[in-house]
TORFIRO-765854 format. One record per residue: x, y, z of N, C-alpha, C in turn. Coordinates in steps of 0.1 Angstrom, whole numbers, plus 5000, padded with zeros to 4 digits. Layout:
<marvos>
XYZXYZXYZ
...
</marvos>
This chain:
<marvos>
296135146947297535086946297835066931
298935116927299335106913300034966912
299434876904300034746902301134746891
302334716894303434716885303934576883
303934526871304434396868305834406863
306834376872308234386868308734266862
309134266849309634146842311134156842
311734046846313234046845313733906841
314833906834315433786830316633756839
316633646846317633606856318333486851
319633496851320433386845320333256854
320033276866320033156875318533106878
317633156871316233116873315932986866
315232896873314932766868314032776855
314132676847313232656835313432766825
312632876825312732976815313833076817
314133106830315033216833314233346833
312933336834312033456834311133446846
311133556854310233556866309433686864
308233676868307333796869307233836884
307333956886307134006900306334126900
305834166911304934286912305434366924
305434496921305734596932304634696932
304534766942303434856942303634976951
302835076950302935186959301435226962
301235276974299835306978299635456979
298535496974298235646975298135686989
298635806991298735867005297335867011
296235887003294935897008294235767009
294935657005294335527005294635457018
293635457027293835407040293735257041
293035187032292735047033293534967022
294335037014295134957004294434896993
293134946990292434896979292634966966
293435076966293635146954292835276952
291935306962291135426961291135496974
290635616975290635696987289235726993
288335626990286935656994286635597008
287635527014287435477027286735347029
286135287018285535157019286535057014
286134927014287034817011286934766997
286334836988286334786974286934896966
286934886953287534976944286635046935
285335056939284335116930284135266932
284835326942284735466943283535516951
282735426957281635476965281935456980
281135516988281435517003280335447011
279235417004278135357012277935207010
278835147002278835007000277734956990
277035046983276034996974276634976960
277835006958278534986945278235096935
277435196939277035306930278035426932
278935436923280035546925279635666917
278635666909278335776901276935836903
276235786913274935846916273835826907
273935726897272835706888271935606892
272135536904271235446909271535296905
272635276897273035146894274435126898
274935006896276234976901277134926890
276934966878277734916866278835006863
278935126870280135206868279935306857
278735296849278535406839277535506844
277135596836276235696841274835696834
274435576829273235576822272035526830
272335466842271335426851270635296847
271235226837270535106833270934976839
271934976847272434856855272934746845
273234786833273634676824275134666823
275534556815276934536813277234506799
276534576790276634556776277934626771
278234596758279434646752279634796752
278434866753278535016753279035066766
278834996777279235046789280334966796
280734856790281734766797283134836797
283434916787284734976786285035076797
283935126803284035226814283635166827
283235036827282634976839283834946849
283434936862284334886872284634736869
285834696869286134556867285434466875
285134506888284434416897283034386893
282434476885281034466881280734386869
281834346861281634266849281334126852
280634056844280233916846281433826845
281333706851282333606850282333536837
281233546829281133486816280333576807
281033626797280333716788279233636780
278033676780276933596775277033566760
277733656753277933636738279233566735
279933516745281133436742280733306736
281233276724280933156716282233066717
282032956725283132866727283232746718
282532756706282532646697283832636689
284632736688285932736683286932776693
287832676696288832696707290232676701
291132756706292632736704293232716717
293532596721294032566734295432626737
295532696747296832746752297532636761
296732566769297232456777296032386783
296032246782295032166789295732086800
297032096801297832036811297931886811
297431816801297431676801298731616797
299631696792301031646790301831636802
301331696813302031686826303331776827
303631866817304731946819304332096821
305332176823305132316826305132406814
305132346802305132426790303732446784
303432566779302232576772302232496759
301132466753301132386741301632476730
302532406722303232486711302432476698
301232536699300332556687300332706684
300032736671299832876667301032956670
302232906669303432976671303633026686
302932966695303133006709304132916715
304932976725305932896732306232976745
306132896756306332966769306232856780
306532906792306532816804305732876815
305032796822304232846834305232876845
304932986853305733016864304833066876
305333076888304633136899305233266902
304533356908305033486912304233526925
304933616933304233666945304933796949
304433856960305033986964306133966975
306433846978307633806986307433867000
306133877005305933917019306733817029
307433877038308133797048307233707055
307633577055306833477062305733417054
305433477043304333417035304833297027
303933207023304333087016303433067004
304033016993303332976981303832846976
302932756972303332626967302832616953
303732586943305132576944305732716947
307032716951307632836955308232906942
308833016944309233096932310333016924
311132936930312232876923311932726919
310632686920310232556917309432546904
309632446896308732426884307332416887
306432466879305032466881304432356872
304532226878304032116870302532086873
301732046863300332006866300331896876
299131886883298931776893297631706890
297531586896296331506895295131596901
294031596894292931676898291631596897
290631636904289331566903288531646892
288831596880288231666868286931596863
286131686858284831636852285031636837
284431536831284431526816285731486810
286531406817287831356811289031436815
290131386813291431446817291831416831
293131426833293731396846294331516853
294931606846295731706852295131846851
295431926861295232066861296432136868
296432276868297432346874297032396888
297832386898297432426911298532516918
298032606925298932686934298132726946
298732726958298132776970299132836979
298632906989299532976998298733067008
299533147015298933237025299933337029
299333447034300133557041300733657032
300333667019300833777010300033897012
300633997020299834107024300034237016
300934227006301134346998300134346986
300534286975299534286964299134146960
299834036965299333906963300233806956
299633706950300433596944299633526932
300333456924299633396913300533316904
300033286892300733206882300533276868
301433236859301233296845302233236835
302233296823303133246812303233356802
304333356795304533436783304133356771
303833416760303233356748304333336738
305433406738306533386728307833406735
308133306744309333316752309933176753
310933136746311533006745312432966757
312833066765313833036775315233016768
315832906771317132876765317032786753
315832746750315632646739315832716725
316632656717317032716704316332626693
315132656689314332576680313832666668
313732596657313232666645311932726647
311732856643310432916645310232986658
311132966668311133036681311833166680
311533256690312333376691313733326696
314733426695316033386699316033346714
316833246718316933206732317133326741
316433326752316633436762315833566759
315033556748314333676744312833656745
312033756743310533746743310033826731
308933786725308233856715306733866718
306033966712304633966714303933856705
302833816710301933716702300733796697
300433766684299333836678298033746680
297233796689295933726693294733796687
294933876677293933966671292833886664
293033756660292033686653291033616663
291433616676290533556686289633656692
288433606696287433686703287733716718
288233606724288433626738289233506745
289233506758289933406766288933326774
289133196775288333116784289133016792
288732976803289432886812288432826822
288832716828288132666839288932676852
288232706863288932726875288132686887
288732666898288132656911289132686921
288732716933289632756944288932816956
289532906962289032976974287733046971
286632996976285233046972285133196975
284533266965284233406966285433496965
286633446963287833526962287933576947
288233696946288433756932289733706926
289633646914290833606907291033716896
292133776895292433876885293133806873
292733826861293333776849293833896841
295133906840295734026834296433986821
296234066811296934046797297834166795
299134136794300134246793300434276778
300434396774300834436761302234476760
302834466748304234516746304334656750
303334746747303434886749303334916764
303034826773302934846787304234806794
305134746787306434716793307534816789
308334856799309434956795310434896786
311134986780312134936770313234846776
313634876788314734796794314234656798
312934626797312334496799311834436786
312234486775311934426762310634486756
310034586763308834646758309034776750
308034856749308034976741307635096749
307335086762306835196770308035286774
307835416771308835516775308335626784
307135596790306335696797306535676812
307635626817307935616831306935546839
306335626849305335566858304035516851
303835546839302635506832302835366825
304035306827304235166822303535076832
303234956828302734846836301234866839
300534956833299134976835298334876826
298334746831297834636822296334626822
295834556812294434526811294034386816
292834376821292434246826291034246830
290634136836289234116841289334046855
288434066863288333996876287133906875
287333786881286233686881286133636896
285033576900284933526913285133376913
286133336921286333186922285233116930
285032996926284032906933284832786938
284132706947284832586952284532466944
283832486932283632386922284032436909
284332346899284832386886283832476879
284332586875283532686868284232726855
283432746844283932796832283832946831
284933016828284933156827285233196812
284733306807285033346794284733496793
285733576787285433716785286033756771
285433856765285833906752287033996754
287933986744289134076745288834226744
287734256737287334396737286534446749
286534356759285834386771286734376784
288034376782288934376793289234526797
289534546809289634676815291034706819
291534826816292834876820292734916835
293734886843293734926857293435066859
293935156850293435296849294135396858
295235356864295835456873296835546866
297035526853297935616846297235736841
298035836837297535956831297335946816
297735836811297635816796297035676793
295735656796295235526793295235486778
295335356775295435316761294435206759
294035186746293135076743293934946742
293334836745294034706745294234666730
295434626727295734586713296134436714
295334346710295634196711296734156702
297134236693298234196684299634206691
299734266703300934276709300934216723
300234106724300034036737301333966741
301833996753303133936758302833826768
301933846778301733746788300333746793
300033636800298733626807299033576821
298433636831298733596845297333586852
297333496862296133476871296633496885
296033586892296533616906295433656915
295633646928294733696938295433786948
294633866955295133956965294233946977
294433836986293533816997294133847010
295433847011296133867024296033747033
295133647030295033527038295333407030
294633297033294833167026294233177012
294833117002294233106989294632976982
293732936972294032826964293532866950
294332836939293832856925294132726918
293132676911293232556902292732596888
293532566878293232606864293232486855
292332496845292332386835291832446822
292132386811291632416797291632566794
292832626795293032766792293132776776
292332866771292232876756291733006751
292133046739291533146732290233096726
289233176723288033136716287733226705
286933176695286433256684287233216671
288233136672289033096660289832976664
290332906655291232796657292632836652
293632766658295032786653295132726639
295832796630295932756616296632616615
297532586625298232466624297632346632
296332366636295632256643294432216635
294432086631293232036623292331966632
291431886625290331816632290631666634
291831626629292131486630291531406618
291831276617291431196606290031156606
289431136595288131076593288230936588
289430886586289730756580290130656591
289730526588290230416596291030326587
291630226592292330126584291430056574
290230046577289229986568288930066556
289230196556289030286545290130276535
291230206538292430196530292430056523
292730056510292829926504294229866508
295229956510296529906514297330026519
297930016531298830116536300230076533
300930156525302330116521303230236522
304430206528305330316530306630266537
306930336548308230316554308230326570
309130266576309430296590310430406591
310230506600311130616601311630626616
312930636617313530646630314730746629
315230786641316330876641317630806639
317630666640318830586639319030506626
318130546616318230476603319230546594
319130526581320030576571319630706565
318530766571317930896565318030996576
318331126572318331236580316931256585
316731246598315431256604314631386600
315331496598314731626595314631646580
314931546572314831566557313431536553
312531626555311131606553310831576538
311531646529311331616515311631476511
312631416517312931276514311831186519
311331206532310231126537309031136529
308731256524307531286516307631206503
308731206497308931136484308930986486
309530936497309630796500308330726501
307330786508306030726510305330716496
305430826489304730836476305330726466
306630716467307330626458306930476461
306930446474306630306477305130276475
304230356479302830336477302530336462
303230406454302930416440303230286432
303930186439304130056433302829966433
301930006442300729926444299429996441
298729966431297530036427296530056439
296130176442295130206452295730226466
297130196468297730206481297830346486
297830366499297930506505299330516511
300030626508301330646514301230656529
302030576536301930556550303230536557
303230546570304530536578304230496592
305130416597305330406612306430506615
306030606623306830726626307230716641
308430696644308930666658309130796665
308230826675308430946683309030926697
309130796701309730756713310630636712
311930656713312930556711313530506725
313830386725314530336737315830416740
316030466752317130546754318430466756
319530516751320730456752321730546760
322430486770323430556777324630586768
325030716767326030766758327430696761
327630686774328930626778329030476777
327830416779327830266778326630236769
326930206756325830186746324930066749
324230076760323229976764321930046767
320829976766319530036770319530056785
318930166789318730196803317330186808
316430146799315030116802314130236800
314630356799313830476797313530496782
312530576779312130606765312430756763
313030786752313430916748312430976738
311631076742310631136733311431246724
310931256712311631356703310831486703
310231526714309531646716309731696730
309331826733309631876747308731816757
309231806770308431766781309231776794
308631716804309131736818310131626821
311331626816312331516819312531496834
312631606841312931596855311731536863
310631536857309431486865309131336863
309431286851309131146849310431066847
310630976857311930896857312030806846
311030756840311130656829311030726815
311030856814310930926801312031036801
312531056789313431166785312731246774
313131376773312531456762313531536755
313131586743314031676735313631816737
314631906735314332046737313332096726
313432046714312532096703311731986698
310532016692309731926686310231886672
310531756670311031706657310031646648
308731656651307731596644306731686636
306531806642305431886636305631916621
306831956617307031986603306731876594
307131756598306831636589305431606589
304731606601303331566602302531666594
302831796595302131896587302231866572
303431826568303631796553302831666550
302831576559302031446556300531476556
300131576564298631616563298331666549
299231746543298931806530299031696519
299831596521300031496511299131376512
298231376522297331266524297931136529
299031146536299731026542298830976554
299130856558298530796570299630746579
299730796591300830776600300430716613
301130606617301030556631302230606639
302030666650303030716659303530606668
304830576667305330456674306230486686
306130396696307030406707307830276709
309030286714309830176720309830196735
308830146742308530186755309530166766
310330056766311130016777310230006789
310630066801309830046813308830156815
308730256805307830356806306330306805
305430376811304030336811303430366797
302830266791302330286777301130386777
300230366787299030456787299430596789
300530626797300930766799301530816785
302230736778302730776765301630796755
300630716755299530746746298930886748
298730916761298231056764299231166760
300531146762301431246759301531266744
301531156736301731166722300431206714
299331136717298131166710297531296715
297731326727297331466732298031576724
299231546720300031646713299731646698
299531526692299531516677298231466671
297131436679295931386673295231476664
295531606665294831706656295331686641
296431616639296931606625296031506617
295631546605294831456597295531336593
296831336592297631226588297731116598
297531156611297731046621296530956621
296730826620295630736620295730636631
296730646639296730556651298030556658
298230456667299330446676300030316674
301330306676302130186674303030156685
303130026689304029986700305029876695
306329906696307229806692307429706704
306729596704306729506715308129456719
309029456709310429406712311029486724
310529606726311129686737310229706749
309129636749308129646760308629586773
308929676783309429626796310929596796
311629616784313029576783313929686790
314929636798315829726804317229706800
317529606791318829586786318829536772
319929556765319929516751319829366750
318929316742318729176740317829116751
317229196760316429146770315029096764
314329016772313128956767311929056771
311129086761310029176763308829116770
307929196775306729146780305729106769
305128986769304228946760302929026762
302229056751301029136751299829046751
298929046761297728966762296629036754
295628956751294429006744293829126751
293629106764292929206772293829336773
295129326773296029446773295929516760
295929436749295829496736294529576734
293429516739292129576737292029696746
292629696758292629816767293329926760
294529906755295330006748294530066736
293929976728293130026717292030116721
291330076732290230166737290830296742
291930296748292530426752292930506740
293530446730293830526718292630586711
291530506711290330556705289530666713
290030686725289430806732289830936725
290930936717291331046710290731056696
290330946690289730936677289130796675
287830786674287230646672287730576660
288330646650288830586638290230526640
290930556651292330506652292430356653
293530306650293930166651295230166659
295530046664296730016673297529916666
298829946663299729856657300629796668
300729666669301629596677302629526668
303929556670304929506661305929416669
306329306663307229216670307829116659
309029066662309528966652309428826657
308728806669308428676674306928666677
306328576671304828556671304328536685
305128476694304728436707304428556716
304928676713304728786721303528876717
302828836706301728906701300428836705
299328916707298028846711297328786699
296528686702295728616692294328636695
293528706686292128726688291828856694
292628956693292329096698291229156690
290729266695289629336688289929386675
288929406666289129466654289729606656
290729646649291429766651292829746657
293129626661294529596665295129526653
296229596648296929546637298329486641
298529366636299829296640300829306629
302029356632303029376623304229276626
304529196617305629086618306829136611
308029136618309229196612310529126615
310528986614311728916615312728946603
313928896604314928916593315828796592
316728796582317728686581317028556576
316328566565315528446560316428356551
317428416545318228336536317728336521
316428346519315828346506314528416506
314128456494312728516492311628426496
311828296492310828196494310628176509
311728176516311628156531310828266538
311028386533310328506538308828486536
308428456523307028446520306428336528
307028226530306528116537306328156552
307328226558307228266572306028366574
305928456565304928566566303528506564
303428406555302128346552301728266564
302628196571302328116583301828206594
302528326595302128416606300728466603
300428506591299028556588298028446590
298328316587297428206589297128186604
298028226612297928206627297028316633
296828426625296028536630295028576619
294228476615293228506604292128606608
291928626621290928716626291428856628
292728876625293329006627293829066613
293929196613294629266602296129256604
296929206594298329196596299129276586
300329296589301229366580302729326582
303629376574305029336575305929446573
307129446580308129536578309329466573
309929506561310929436554312029536550
313129476544314129556538315429566547
315529466556316729466565318029426558
319129476563320429446557320729296557
320129226567320429086568319829006557
318929066549318328996537318729056524
319629156524320029226512320729126502
321229016507321928926499321028866488
319728856491318728806481317828916475
317429016483316629116477317429226470
318729236473319529326466319729296451
319429176447319529146433318229156425
317229196431315929216425315929346417
315229356406315029476398314329586406
313229546413312429636421312029556433
312829546444312529466455311229506462
310929636463309629686469308429616462
308429636449307329576441307229426442
308329356440308329216440308029156453
308529206464308229156477306829186481
306429316479305029356483303929286475
304129276462303129206454303029066458
304128996460304028846463303328836476
303528916486302828906499301328936498
301029036491299629076489298828966481
299528906472298828806464298628676473
299428656482299428536490298628546503
298428666508297928686522296628776521
295528716524294228796523294028896534
294528876546294328966557295429066559
296329086549297329186549296829316544
297129426552296729566547297829666550
299029626555300129716558301429656553
302229746547303529706542304529826544
305529796552306529906554307929856551
308729946545310129926542310929996553
311929926560312629976571313630086566
313830186574314630306569316130276569
316630156574318030126573318530116558
317630076549318030066535317130146526
316330236532315330306524316030386512
317130446514317730526503318130426491
318230296493318630206483317430176473
316230206478315030156470314130276466
314330396471313530506467314130586455
</marvos>
């Protein structure tokens, strides 16, 4: 059977507007539909069931009689005879395509990849696949070993033509119009040539063959965005078959050891620089289940993914910088301004490190009625329709700035204004996405908005045990991380939390400089066992700090001289342009 992957762009398709489908035709001499005319039920070309199609006494598909599967014979070997794990696959360097922990149907946007997971099948009448063709393919809770919550699942039955599966394109933004993406509604090839191979974990219907196909640009016809002009010789994709087990199994294969289906008259070598899509599918005719996790390239890392920070708050003499939000007086996307601001503020204090509270999740506001609605709006992509307490942005608004901060040696706490959203869930979403940045040194929660559903509502106070649990969760991503809890009322902050919990005090409207220093000193004295910091520069106090020659230096120096357990100093972005 000639397997043809028909790619089409449909204006009414959910999520990406891209569906993959398969059609096929069976050779007139192929009585069992396996793609050959030898009369048996496999595709190795033999008739006696011993797997030997060439008479050399072995079943590897070559003619040397050595029964091996080394690189000299793999290119000619029957796909069914290749191992599930190439023994020379080195998984010490990984570039994750998706680990599913963000809970959405998008692949991870690292290494210039962008795409959405989808389901596909042969549309056999009466057959069923879950999710169906027109439903989003969201990760689900899984019984995972070694950490993590989510994996990708699909199951079904009755597909009697060529089967069903799941997959994704590597450079296909759908309708999202973001910097660095291909044009909305288009696809581009992804250059995977620096990687050695593909690895993933899977489990499912035991002993069923799972086919993993990698489609090149040259295998797609021109009217589908490809470069193939050879009619029926299009769609002859390359891939590998592995055997599913009913327990989690790691699979890995080298890109130079994938096999073309081979039904064309013009076979071509696989070129990883023009990779369009990767799909996982089965052809059982009966019941099937596929579960996937930790899909990655191996042999190299993405250039835009680092190892995370080696620093903790205790490695810094002082963290000094700014609070950054989308609702302050600075253009959120003005990376040059943010870069200069941190250096400018930290430069006032000898030995200080440029730092920031960088807000990635803000309390959502109803556009028609400017009141809080209790949900949190993330400034990066995600599954808005899946999580009732979260909203997401089409484009990632943090990567460019965090990359710049990496290069400048900044230290960043990623902050949320949680509302009714689950804090632990947001820790996973945010640190799972950004913990690879060397600039990220921890997580921050604005307690003023914890559990708040209306403007001016009272937040939930944070207990010592809750603070410690959040810190432990944050440190699952990096043991050097710290947790900032910020509030303008002392009563809502814990007293005596573990080392690594930093308390930021940010009231305003003091009336005088002396009143501020006294209030901040009292706060610090009430938390002598904790590291403390302060956020200043509000408009409500500009009546007295506006007359200072250098308010950043004068306020910061006075507080540092008076408070021994202070290590963090931030200027709020409402007035940041006035002092930088």
